[in-house]
C-alpha positions as CSV (number, residue, x, y, z in Angstrom):
1,X,47.0,-5.1,-15.1
2,X,46.0,-2.1,-13.0
3,X,45.0,-0.2,-16.2
4,X,42.8,-3.1,-17.3
5,X,41.2,-3.3,-13.8
6,X,40.7,0.4,-13.7
7,X,39.1,0.4,-17.2
8,X,36.8,-2.4,-16.4
9,X,35.7,-0.6,-13.1
10,X,35.2,2.6,-15.1
11,X,33.1,0.8,-17.7
12,X,30.9,-0.8,-15.0
13,X,30.5,2.5,-13.2
14,X,29.5,4.2,-16.4
15,X,26.9,1.6,-17.2
16,X,25.3,2.0,-13.8
17,X,25.0,5.8,-14.3
18,X,23.0,5.5,-17.4
19,X,20.6,2.9,-16.0
20,X,19.6,5.0,-13.0
21,X,17.7,7.6,-15.0
22,X,15.4,9.8,-13.0
23,X,11.6,9.9,-13.8
24,X,9.5,12.6,-12.4
25,X,6.4,11.9,-10.3
26,X,4.2,13.6,-12.9
27,X,5.5,11.3,-15.6
28,X,4.9,8.2,-13.5
29,X,1.2,9.3,-13.1
30,X,0.6,9.9,-16.8
31,X,-1.8,7.5,-18.5
32,X,0.7,6.5,-21.2
33,X,3.3,5.5,-18.6
34,X,0.9,3.5,-16.5
35,X,-0.7,1.7,-19.4
36,X,2.7,0.9,-21.0
37,X,3.9,-0.6,-17.7
38,X,1.0,-3.0,-17.4
39,X,-1.4,-1.0,-15.2
40,X,-5.1,-0.9,-16.0
41,X,-7.2,2.2,-16.6
42,X,-8.9,1.6,-13.3
43,X,-5.6,2.0,-11.5
44,X,-5.0,5.3,-13.4
45,X,-8.4,6.5,-12.3
46,X,-8.0,5.5,-8.7
47,X,-4.5,7.2,-8.6
48,X,-5.9,10.4,-10.0
49,X,-9.0,10.4,-7.8
50,X,-6.8,9.9,-4.7
51,X,-4.5,12.7,-5.8
52,X,-7.4,15.0,-6.5
53,X,-8.9,14.3,-3.1
54,X,-5.6,15.1,-1.4
55,X,-5.4,18.4,-3.3
56,X,-9.0,19.2,-2.8
57,X,-9.8,19.2,-6.5
58,X,-12.8,17.5,-8.2
59,X,-12.0,14.6,-10.5
60,X,-14.3,12.5,-12.5
61,X,-13.3,9.5,-14.6
62,X,-14.4,9.2,-18.2
63,X,-17.0,6.6,-17.3
64,X,-18.5,8.9,-14.7
65,X,-18.7,11.7,-17.2
66,X,-20.5,9.4,-19.6
67,X,-22.9,8.4,-16.8
68,X,-23.5,12.0,-15.9
69,X,-24.4,12.8,-19.5
70,X,-26.9,10.0,-19.8
71,X,-30.7,10.7,-20.0
72,X,-32.6,10.6,-16.7
73,X,-34.5,7.4,-17.4
74,X,-31.3,5.5,-18.1
75,X,-29.8,6.9,-14.9
76,X,-32.7,5.7,-12.9
77,X,-32.5,2.2,-14.5
78,X,-28.8,2.1,-13.8
79,X,-29.3,3.1,-10.2
80,X,-32.0,0.3,-9.8
81,X,-29.6,-2.2,-11.4
82,X,-26.7,-1.1,-9.2
83,X,-29.0,-1.5,-6.1
84,X,-30.0,-5.1,-7.2
85,X,-26.5,-6.1,-8.3
86,X,-23.8,-4.9,-5.9
87,X,-21.0,-5.8,-8.4
88,X,-22.0,-2.9,-10.6
89,X,-20.0,0.2,-9.9
90,X,-22.1,3.3,-9.3
91,X,-19.0,5.5,-8.6
92,X,-20.2,6.4,-5.1
93,X,-17.0,4.9,-3.5
94,X,-14.8,7.9,-4.2
95,X,-17.3,10.7,-4.1
96,X,-18.9,10.5,-0.7
97,X,-18.4,12.2,2.6
98,X,-17.5,9.8,5.4
99,X,-19.9,10.2,8.3
100,X,-20.4,8.1,11.4
101,X,-24.1,8.6,11.2
102,X,-26.1,6.1,9.0
103,X,-28.2,7.6,6.3
104,X,-30.4,6.6,3.4
105,X,-27.4,6.9,1.0
106,X,-25.7,3.9,2.7
107,X,-27.9,1.3,1.0
């Protein structure tokens, strides 16, 4: 009886060891890990923007890079559309200096 109880306890202990596998922080921030666990691309971008700001590094999402490579007339039209419709993201949320003084950039 003691041997059976000991073997059951040992089996239960061993199954708990294998289920508590460690995952590094770098792996949990990878796009594959985030997308496979149900997070969106926007969450991935916000995580990396926040991390880059904490480290003092520049980071631009793929949509921002596409917008930076647009022709000037399309950029102007997009800025006008973003001014008219506040639901359109103009990517100024992450890339601005917080200042208590109001300025023309705060529209």
